[in-house]
KELO-54989 format. One record per residue (C-alpha): residue number from 1; z, x, y. Coordinates in nm, 4 decimals. Example, Ala and Ser with C-alpha at 12.3 -4.5 7.8 and 13.67 -1.06 7.14 Angstrom:
<pts>
<1, <0.7800, 1.2300, -0.4500>>
<2, <0.7140, 1.3670, -0.1060>>
</pts>
This chain:
<pts>
<1, <0.0000, 0.0000, 0.0000>>
<2, <-0.0694, 0.1110, 0.3539>>
<3, <0.2383, 0.2240, 0.5516>>
<4, <0.3369, -0.0488, 0.7974>>
<5, <0.6843, 0.0491, 0.9147>>
<6, <0.5753, 0.0002, 1.2755>>
<7, <0.2930, -0.2410, 1.3629>>
<8, <0.1977, -0.2002, 1.7282>>
<9, <0.0551, -0.5002, 1.9136>>
<10, <-0.2095, -0.4066, 2.1718>>
<11, <-0.3794, -0.6605, 2.4039>>
<12, <-0.7529, -0.6437, 2.3451>>
<13, <-0.8191, -0.7097, 2.7121>>
<14, <-0.6238, -0.4102, 2.8439>>
<15, <-0.8290, -0.0851, 2.8455>>
<16, <-0.5290, 0.1311, 2.9360>>
<17, <-0.3225, -0.0026, 2.6459>>
<18, <-0.6165, 0.0341, 2.4052>>
<19, <-0.6429, 0.4003, 2.4980>>
<20, <-0.2686, 0.4670, 2.5004>>
<21, <-0.2179, 0.3092, 2.1563>>
<22, <-0.4332, 0.5766, 1.9961>>
<23, <-0.1759, 0.8430, 2.0865>>
<24, <0.1364, 0.6621, 1.9651>>
<25, <0.2982, 0.7280, 1.6228>>
<26, <0.2791, 0.3700, 1.4929>>
<27, <0.1736, 0.3249, 1.1302>>
<28, <-0.0496, 0.0297, 1.2208>>
<29, <-0.2153, -0.0834, 1.5412>>
<30, <-0.3441, -0.4369, 1.5714>>
<31, <-0.5755, -0.5160, 1.8597>>
<32, <-0.4923, -0.8667, 1.9721>>
<33, <-0.7442, -1.1342, 2.0649>>
<34, <-0.4950, -1.4211, 2.0426>>
<35, <-0.1784, -1.4778, 2.2474>>
<36, <-0.2041, -1.1541, 2.4472>>
<37, <-0.5507, -1.2453, 2.5823>>
<38, <-0.6131, -1.5200, 2.8390>>
<39, <-0.8810, -1.7788, 2.7465>>
<40, <-1.1166, -1.6744, 3.0264>>
<41, <-1.1411, -1.3146, 2.9031>>
<42, <-1.1462, -1.3642, 2.5257>>
<43, <-1.5192, -1.2940, 2.4952>>
<44, <-1.4859, -0.9804, 2.7054>>
<45, <-1.1883, -0.8705, 2.4940>>
<46, <-1.3902, -0.9002, 2.1718>>
<47, <-1.6383, -0.6421, 2.2965>>
<48, <-1.3604, -0.4189, 2.4291>>
<49, <-1.2004, -0.4230, 2.0836>>
<50, <-1.5308, -0.3332, 1.9161>>
<51, <-1.5770, -0.0419, 2.1562>>
<52, <-1.2197, 0.0771, 2.1013>>
<53, <-1.2597, 0.0711, 1.7228>>
<54, <-1.5940, 0.2511, 1.7305>>
<55, <-1.5196, 0.5078, 1.9964>>
<56, <-1.1454, 0.5612, 1.9607>>
<57, <-0.9599, 0.8206, 1.7578>>
<58, <-0.6982, 0.6250, 1.5652>>
<59, <-0.5632, 0.9246, 1.3771>>
<60, <-0.5261, 0.7668, 1.0347>>
<61, <-0.3503, 0.4546, 1.1576>>
<62, <-0.4150, 0.1237, 0.9850>>
<63, <-0.6532, -0.0611, 1.2189>>
<64, <-0.6292, -0.4387, 1.2391>>
<65, <-0.7523, -0.7094, 1.4743>>
<66, <-0.5673, -1.0352, 1.5272>>
<67, <-0.8190, -1.3128, 1.5786>>
<68, <-0.7428, -1.6594, 1.7127>>
<69, <-0.6249, -1.9265, 1.4704>>
<70, <-0.8543, -2.1777, 1.3008>>
<71, <-0.7496, -2.4665, 1.5246>>
<72, <-0.9220, -2.3018, 1.8232>>
<73, <-1.2880, -2.2697, 1.9177>>
<74, <-1.2724, -1.8887, 1.9188>>
<75, <-1.1973, -1.7899, 1.5599>>
<76, <-1.5414, -1.7694, 1.3987>>
<77, <-1.6887, -1.5785, 1.6924>>
<78, <-1.3911, -1.3391, 1.6956>>
<79, <-1.4513, -1.2546, 1.3304>>
<80, <-1.8305, -1.2284, 1.3558>>
<81, <-1.8311, -1.0143, 1.6696>>
<82, <-1.5635, -0.7713, 1.5510>>
<83, <-1.6747, -0.7324, 1.1892>>
<84, <-2.0467, -0.7108, 1.2668>>
<85, <-1.9763, -0.4683, 1.5497>>
<86, <-1.7096, -0.2458, 1.3935>>
<87, <-1.6487, -0.3554, 1.0349>>
<88, <-1.6722, -0.0028, 0.8984>>
<89, <-1.3879, 0.1018, 1.1328>>
<90, <-1.1678, -0.1968, 1.0565>>
<91, <-0.9001, -0.2162, 0.7859>>
<92, <-0.7680, -0.5715, 0.8222>>
<93, <-0.8108, -0.9008, 1.0022>>
<94, <-0.4861, -1.0724, 1.0968>>
<95, <-0.4986, -1.4519, 1.0905>>
<96, <-0.2262, -1.6190, 1.2990>>
<97, <-0.0609, -1.9574, 1.2582>>
<98, <-0.1646, -1.9949, 0.8945>>
<99, <-0.0637, -2.3432, 0.7823>>
<100, <-0.2214, -2.3646, 0.4366>>
<101, <-0.4083, -2.1621, 0.1771>>
<102, <-0.7455, -2.3087, 0.2759>>
<103, <-0.7350, -2.1250, 0.6076>>
<104, <-0.7056, -1.7905, 0.4291>>
<105, <-0.9844, -1.8878, 0.1883>>
<106, <-1.2088, -1.9784, 0.4814>>
<107, <-1.1541, -1.6376, 0.6415>>
<108, <-1.2233, -1.4658, 0.3095>>
<109, <-1.5537, -1.6503, 0.2728>>
<110, <-1.6606, -1.5701, 0.6285>>
<111, <-1.5749, -1.2018, 0.5837>>
<112, <-1.7727, -1.1918, 0.2591>>
<113, <-2.0813, -1.3417, 0.4236>>
<114, <-2.0678, -1.0944, 0.7111>>
<115, <-2.0180, -0.7981, 0.4787>>
<116, <-2.3155, -0.9049, 0.2698>>
<117, <-2.5307, -0.9627, 0.5790>>
<118, <-2.4670, -0.6246, 0.7409>>
<119, <-2.4323, -0.4105, 0.4289>>
<120, <-2.0573, -0.3478, 0.4284>>
<121, <-1.8604, -0.3071, 0.1066>>
<122, <-1.7635, -0.6586, 0.0026>>
<123, <-1.3897, -0.7113, -0.0109>>
<124, <-1.2834, -0.3872, 0.1569>>
<125, <-1.1499, -0.5523, 0.4738>>
<126, <-0.8043, -0.6925, 0.4093>>
<127, <-0.6320, -1.0019, 0.5477>>
<128, <-0.2867, -1.0343, 0.7014>>
<129, <-0.1527, -1.3914, 0.7103>>
<130, <0.0971, -1.4810, 0.9797>>
<131, <0.3499, -1.7577, 0.9071>>
<132, <0.4523, -1.9265, 1.2329>>
<133, <0.5316, -2.2900, 1.1571>>
<134, <0.7278, -2.5201, 0.9312>>
<135, <0.4038, -2.6122, 0.7515>>
<136, <0.3151, -2.2476, 0.6979>>
<137, <0.6562, -2.1719, 0.5513>>
<138, <0.6369, -2.4746, 0.3206>>
<139, <0.3002, -2.3494, 0.1916>>
<140, <0.3730, -1.9767, 0.1894>>
<141, <0.3595, -1.9428, -0.1890>>
<142, <0.0076, -2.0895, -0.2023>>
<143, <-0.0939, -1.8859, 0.1019>>
<144, <0.0197, -1.5635, -0.0653>>
<145, <-0.2038, -1.6435, -0.3642>>
<146, <-0.5060, -1.7546, -0.1617>>
<147, <-0.7189, -1.4379, -0.1575>>
<148, <-0.7416, -1.0962, -0.3244>>
<149, <-0.7954, -0.9571, 0.0264>>
<150, <-0.4406, -1.0415, 0.1291>>
<151, <-0.2257, -0.7370, 0.2028>>
<152, <0.0663, -0.8720, 0.4042>>
<153, <0.2568, -1.1843, 0.4958>>
<154, <0.3869, -1.1625, 0.8530>>
<155, <0.6684, -1.3663, 1.0053>>
<156, <0.5943, -1.5007, 1.3544>>
<157, <0.9369, -1.5901, 1.4951>>
<158, <0.8451, -1.7266, 1.8393>>
<159, <0.6101, -2.0038, 1.7287>>
<160, <0.8280, -2.0683, 1.4242>>
<161, <1.1331, -2.1234, 1.6454>>
<162, <0.9348, -2.3724, 1.8527>>
<163, <0.8009, -2.5403, 1.5384>>
<164, <1.1476, -2.6241, 1.4087>>
<165, <1.3017, -2.6931, 1.7537>>
<166, <1.5436, -2.4023, 1.7307>>
<167, <1.7788, -2.3969, 2.0301>>
<168, <1.7097, -2.0471, 2.1525>>
<169, <1.4784, -1.8896, 2.4084>>
<170, <1.5351, -1.5320, 2.2933>>
<171, <1.2904, -1.4457, 2.0175>>
<172, <1.4618, -1.2861, 1.7206>>
<173, <1.8163, -1.3505, 1.8407>>
<174, <2.0514, -1.5995, 1.6792>>
<175, <2.0718, -1.9446, 1.8420>>
<176, <2.3958, -2.0005, 2.0371>>
<177, <2.6756, -2.1533, 1.8361>>
<178, <2.5254, -2.0928, 1.4904>>
<179, <2.7802, -1.9109, 1.2716>>
<180, <2.5370, -1.7536, 1.0236>>
<181, <2.1895, -1.5934, 1.0178>>
<182, <1.9381, -1.8581, 1.1248>>
<183, <1.6457, -1.6452, 1.0038>>
<184, <1.7682, -1.5660, 0.6534>>
<185, <1.5901, -1.8580, 0.4869>>
<186, <1.2403, -1.8053, 0.6378>>
<187, <1.2593, -1.4293, 0.5922>>
<188, <1.3652, -1.4559, 0.2288>>
<189, <1.1075, -1.7202, 0.1484>>
<190, <0.8314, -1.5054, 0.2974>>
<191, <0.9619, -1.1970, 0.1184>>
<192, <0.9781, -1.3637, -0.2221>>
<193, <0.6283, -1.5113, -0.1866>>
<194, <0.4907, -1.1740, -0.0813>>
<195, <0.6540, -0.9803, -0.3628>>
<196, <0.5510, -1.2379, -0.6247>>
<197, <0.1897, -1.1568, -0.5375>>
<198, <0.2200, -0.7834, -0.4779>>
<199, <0.2006, -0.8073, -0.0974>>
<200, <0.3891, -0.6445, 0.1854>>
<201, <0.6232, -0.8443, 0.4086>>
<202, <0.6354, -0.7689, 0.7807>>
<203, <0.8859, -0.9003, 1.0339>>
<204, <0.7591, -1.0189, 1.3706>>
<205, <0.8346, -0.8993, 1.7235>>
<206, <1.1517, -0.8627, 1.9256>>
<207, <1.0510, -0.9529, 2.2790>>
<208, <1.3309, -0.7838, 2.4747>>
<209, <1.1329, -0.4608, 2.4785>>
<210, <1.3867, -0.2582, 2.6802>>
<211, <1.6760, -0.3555, 2.4528>>
<212, <1.6312, -0.0954, 2.1801>>
<213, <1.9784, -0.1605, 2.0397>>
<214, <1.8896, -0.5282, 1.9960>>
<215, <1.5629, -0.4297, 1.8291>>
<216, <1.7488, -0.2002, 1.5923>>
<217, <1.9894, -0.4762, 1.4934>>
<218, <1.7190, -0.7268, 1.3969>>
<219, <1.5060, -0.4563, 1.2346>>
<220, <1.7988, -0.3491, 1.0160>>
<221, <1.8414, -0.7105, 0.9030>>
<222, <1.4791, -0.7270, 0.7848>>
<223, <1.4909, -0.3799, 0.6287>>
<224, <1.8108, -0.4644, 0.4403>>
<225, <1.6400, -0.7655, 0.2832>>
<226, <1.3459, -0.5523, 0.1709>>
<227, <1.0814, -0.5996, 0.4402>>
<228, <0.8292, -0.3177, 0.4764>>
<229, <0.8084, -0.3035, 0.8551>>
<230, <0.8221, -0.4806, 1.1866>>
<231, <0.6012, -0.5471, 1.4864>>
<232, <0.6587, -0.3270, 1.7885>>
<233, <0.5611, -0.4203, 2.1426>>
<234, <0.6660, -0.1092, 2.3304>>
<235, <0.6552, 0.2657, 2.2586>>
<236, <1.0370, 0.2797, 2.2643>>
<237, <1.0495, 0.0510, 1.9589>>
<238, <0.8173, 0.2665, 1.7439>>
<239, <1.0584, 0.5481, 1.6624>>
<240, <1.3317, 0.2965, 1.5789>>
<241, <1.1050, 0.1031, 1.3414>>
<242, <0.9780, 0.4180, 1.1686>>
<243, <1.3358, 0.5333, 1.1160>>
<244, <1.4819, 0.2018, 1.0012>>
<245, <1.2046, 0.1170, 0.7559>>
<246, <1.2119, 0.4645, 0.5994>>
<247, <1.4810, 0.5513, 0.3454>>
<248, <1.7533, 0.7925, 0.4480>>
<249, <1.7004, 1.1481, 0.3193>>
<250, <2.0035, 1.1147, 0.0916>>
<251, <1.8711, 0.7914, -0.0622>>
<252, <1.5235, 0.9375, -0.1069>>
<253, <1.6602, 1.2472, -0.2803>>
<254, <1.8751, 1.0309, -0.5065>>
<255, <1.5772, 0.8123, -0.5998>>
<256, <1.3711, 1.1162, -0.6960>>
<257, <1.6593, 1.2480, -0.9055>>
<258, <1.6845, 0.9126, -1.0849>>
<259, <1.3138, 0.9242, -1.1675>>
<260, <1.3424, 1.2802, -1.2966>>
<261, <1.6515, 1.1965, -1.5017>>
<262, <1.4876, 0.8946, -1.6592>>
<263, <1.1653, 1.0816, -1.7382>>
<264, <1.3696, 1.3555, -1.9029>>
<265, <1.5775, 1.1064, -2.1028>>
<266, <1.2737, 0.9365, -2.2575>>
<267, <1.0993, 1.2661, -2.3337>>
<268, <1.1350, 1.4635, -2.6540>>
<269, <1.3473, 1.7202, -2.4684>>
<270, <1.5885, 1.4485, -2.3667>>
<271, <1.6062, 1.2986, -2.7131>>
<272, <1.3709, 1.0075, -2.6398>>
<273, <1.6620, 0.7946, -2.5262>>
<274, <1.6334, 0.4833, -2.3126>>
<275, <1.9222, 0.5798, -2.0877>>
<276, <2.0794, 0.8943, -1.9472>>
<277, <2.3585, 1.0066, -1.7201>>
<278, <2.3014, 1.1410, -1.3710>>
<279, <2.6433, 1.2732, -1.2823>>
<280, <2.8690, 0.9708, -1.3307>>
<281, <2.5799, 0.7232, -1.3036>>
<282, <2.3996, 0.5694, -1.6015>>
<283, <2.0201, 0.5672, -1.5569>>
<284, <1.7995, 0.3187, -1.7424>>
<285, <1.4711, 0.1327, -1.6978>>
<286, <1.6149, -0.0971, -1.4316>>
<287, <1.7374, 0.2071, -1.2396>>
<288, <1.3888, 0.3560, -1.2606>>
<289, <1.2302, 0.0431, -1.1107>>
<290, <1.4726, 0.0440, -0.8194>>
<291, <1.4206, 0.4150, -0.7615>>
<292, <1.0425, 0.3769, -0.7616>>
<293, <1.0671, 0.1505, -0.4567>>
<294, <1.2787, 0.3952, -0.2549>>
<295, <1.0777, 0.6977, -0.3651>>
<296, <0.7486, 0.5323, -0.2719>>
<297, <0.8780, 0.4428, 0.0734>>
<298, <1.0047, 0.7962, 0.1238>>
<299, <0.6780, 0.9556, 0.0195>>
<300, <0.4820, 0.7194, 0.2441>>
<301, <0.7103, 0.8166, 0.5331>>
<302, <0.6392, 1.1856, 0.4704>>
<303, <0.9880, 1.2778, 0.3486>>
<304, <1.0239, 1.5982, 0.1484>>
<305, <1.2878, 1.6058, -0.1216>>
<306, <1.5701, 1.8544, -0.0881>>
<307, <1.7172, 1.8213, -0.4373>>
<308, <1.6156, 1.9555, -0.7786>>
<309, <1.6895, 1.7851, -1.1105>>
<310, <1.8666, 1.9982, -1.3658>>
<311, <1.8769, 1.8590, -1.7207>>
<312, <2.2322, 1.8265, -1.8551>>
<313, <2.3531, 2.0952, -2.0922>>
<314, <2.4479, 1.9413, -2.4235>>
</pts>
């Protein structure tokens, strides 16, 4: 899976931001044609996004474009203009406000037709589905299964809060007077649907861009549940997201040691056993599965292990 610890939103109508984004250390950059672009300049923004994809140096970042949702008059032209103009420089199309599986299927079909028409590899461009309403959350399991192009399910908190009439005007913060975590249910439902279909789960934005401590708090909540990353809206949020959604060095080293210990235990040298001891910890197949997750995240984040496995002396 592509690293998506930090997913930077960039307005497609802002040339300065399009240029600046290329220099920032975000794992993913998505060039936005939806909420960040006023209706009168959406056509102009499409062409600016194509130029930025073709002419920019994105330095290995995952490159995505968020088109407008299917209830608008802009969606099909967003997809056609961007994919015909820069499809070979595009990794994913993000579809906002997904309410049912048919909307993902429709995007898949349109992408396939464009790829066939212009000679692009069919199926290479991925889809990111954004859940932003009560209907979308109710249908998230079907949405997650709707297309082999799907790579991520993304939580959109602002529109979701409006959809359910949540009594808060601060996106990502808890509503006043609620004694528990108001976002636990939608986040977990999205996470389970994503994992059931081998997809990544990404948390949405925190709009108080100067409040890095607040960003860290909500990012830690999503990371603790198992989310792969979070949207960032400001350069100050990027370093925090990259840190929080990467394993700590100690955890990464421990995961690699677990994998080494298990591999040794099931080998002939280790007696072909199904379990082993790593210090005072018993290691078995379930331990291996858990360690694989942490080790993969650490490797994707560029961590280098600082520990060496030494087989026990018997």
